[in-house]
N, C-alpha and C positions, 0 to 999 in steps of 0.2 A: 503494500499498499503505499509507503514511503517511497519507494521508487518512483513509482507512480505520480503520485505528489512532485517529489523532482524534477521531474520528465516536464509536466505541465507548466512549472513554472518558469522551468530554461524554456517550453516553447513561448512565454509569454514573454518573456524578457527579451528575446531574438526578433518577437513582430513589433514591441516597442521599439528597439531600437533601429529595426528599418524603418518603422513610420517616424521615426524623429532625425534621420538622415537628412542633410539640409542640400537641395539642389543648390548646381553651381550659382553662383552670383558673379555678375558683372558691373564693370563700373560704368555707369550712366556717360553717354557723352557730351552731356551738357555742364557736367562738373570739371572736366577738362580743359588745358588749353590747345585748342583748336590746331595749332601748329606742330603738337606733339602727336597727334592721330598718324599712323603708318597703313595704309592702304596693302592689303595683299588680295589677289584674285587668281582663280585658278577653272580652267574647264578641260573635262576627260572625254572627248567623244569615242564613244564604242562603236566600233562600223557594225559587228555581229548584232547589238540591240536597235540600232539607229536613233540611240538616245544621246544627248552630251549633257553630263552633269556638273553644275554651276557652282562655285563657293565662291563668297566675299567674306573675308574676316580683317577686323580693323583691332588693330592695336596700340598699347602707348610705345612711343618712340621707334619701336623693331618689333621686326618678323616674331622675337621670341618672348614681347614686351606683354602686360596685361590687356586682355580681351576686353573691349566695348560691347555697348549696348546701345544703338542709337537711336537718341530722345528726337523727338520733333524740332523743329522743322527737319533734321537729320534723316538721311535715307540715301538708299541704293535702289540702284533700278537696271538689270540685265536685258537686252535687245525687249525695253518696254515694257518691262513686268517687275513689280517693286517685287523685293527678295526678302523673306520670313526667315528670322535668328531662331535655329534649334538650341537645345537644352546645352550642347558645347558651344556657344555663344558664335557660332559659324552660320552666314547667311548662306541658303542655298535656293537651287532653283532648280527645276529638270525641264530641259527644252527639246522635242522629239525630234528633232532634224540635225545635219550638220551645217554649222556656219564659221566659216573660215574666220571672217574677222568678227569679233563676237563685243558690241559694244557696251560699255558699263557708263553708269552717269551716277556719282555720289553728289550729296548736299551735305554741306555740314552744319555744325549749329549755328553760323554763322550768316544763313543761306547761300554759302560760297560752293557753285558748281565744278565738279572738275570731271572731265568726258577721257576714258582710255578705253582703249578695247586689247582685247587676248587674240590673236594669230594662232592658229590650228591648223596645220599644212599635213596635206593628207599622205599616206603611205602604204601599197600592198605591193603581195607578192606577184611577180611579171610572169613566174614558170612554175611549171606542175613537176612532180615527181621528185624535189628535192633529195640529194642525197649528201651529206656532209661525211667527209673522209677526218678520223681523230691524227691522220699520220701526213696529211697535204692541206696546204691552202686551197680554199672554193669560194669561188663567186656565185653570189646570187643578185640575181635579176629584179629588178623593183620597177615600180611606178609612183613617181614622185614628183613634186615640183621641187625648182632646184633650192637647195640646202642653203638657208643662212648660219652666218658663224656662230650663235647662240643654240644651235640646234645640235641635238644627239636622237643615233638609233640605238634602240634594245632589242633584244627577241625576248621572249619569253616559251620555254618549251615546258609543256605538261606531259606526262604518261602516271597515269593512274593518281597515286597520291604525291609523286614527284614533282618538283617546279623549280625550274631555273631559269633564274634572267642572267643573259649574256649582251654585254655592250659588242657593235658591229663599227668597224671601221667602211665609211661609204665614201665612192667618189665615180663618178662619170655614170650614174646611172644604176649600179651595182652595190652589195654588200661586197668587204671580204673578209672570211672567215679563217683564222689561221690554226693551228692545231693547238696553241697554248689555250687558246679562247675555248676549245673544246675539254681541256682537263677535266673540269668538274662533271663531265655532263658521261652518263653511260651508254653504250651502245643500244639502239631499240629505235621503236619508234616513236614520234613525239608527236603532240599538235602545236603547232608556231603561230603566235599573234608579235608580229610586228610593232612596236610603239614610239613615235616617232616623240620627240620633247622640244619644246621650244620653252626661253626666259627671258625677262628685260627686266632691267630694273628703271626703265627711263617712263618712269609714270606722272601724270600733272596732278600735282597737290603743296600743300604747304611742305613746310622745311623738314620736315619726316619723309614727304614721297611714299614709294613702297614699290612692290615688284607683284609681278604674275606670272603664270607660268600654264602650260598647256600639253596635254598628249593627245595625242589621235592613234588608238588602237584599231590597228588593220583586222581584215576581215582574216579566218584561219587557214592553215593549213599545214597539210602533212608533209611532216620531214624526218629521213631517217638517217640515224646517224651510227657509222661503220665505225 
């Protein structure tokens, strides 16, 4: 009887503690110097689902600074749609199509407006029946717009519960895969997706400015590693 009683008391304490846990709290943007607000924007387009996941976050001073909750008249709009904050302090939106140049409009608490755009460039495999050899350099043909200096390409290889991400070199419309790049990969057949990444720290804003990142995740292809 005593054991059952202790169990019930312990269970009630766990429930009460869970109910008392505080939700994430963020500083209201009207409580800080507007010059100290750092903007961050991110867009990820998944060619498999045809959707673009968009995030905007506002920090104090820098990327790792305290997150801010935008209070009126402050707001952020992406592609004409006002974004909403989630429990993590991120403003999010989902767009059901690919937009290469995605416009953001941020209004601060002094009613100053700053318009910026994220550039997300496409990429896809251009060939079928791709085989990579762990003992020699291989080239993979791709379809893509010309690369900017700020861009990079990686490839995600998936086989059952195994996932490996490799960084590839690229030039003249093809990716170069050297034996050392394949060192962490076991032979076999994988599902592969290319990820084209872009970045910029040139944002319109006040003193702290900001950054943006983008990713274009290609349709999948089968790749054999020998």
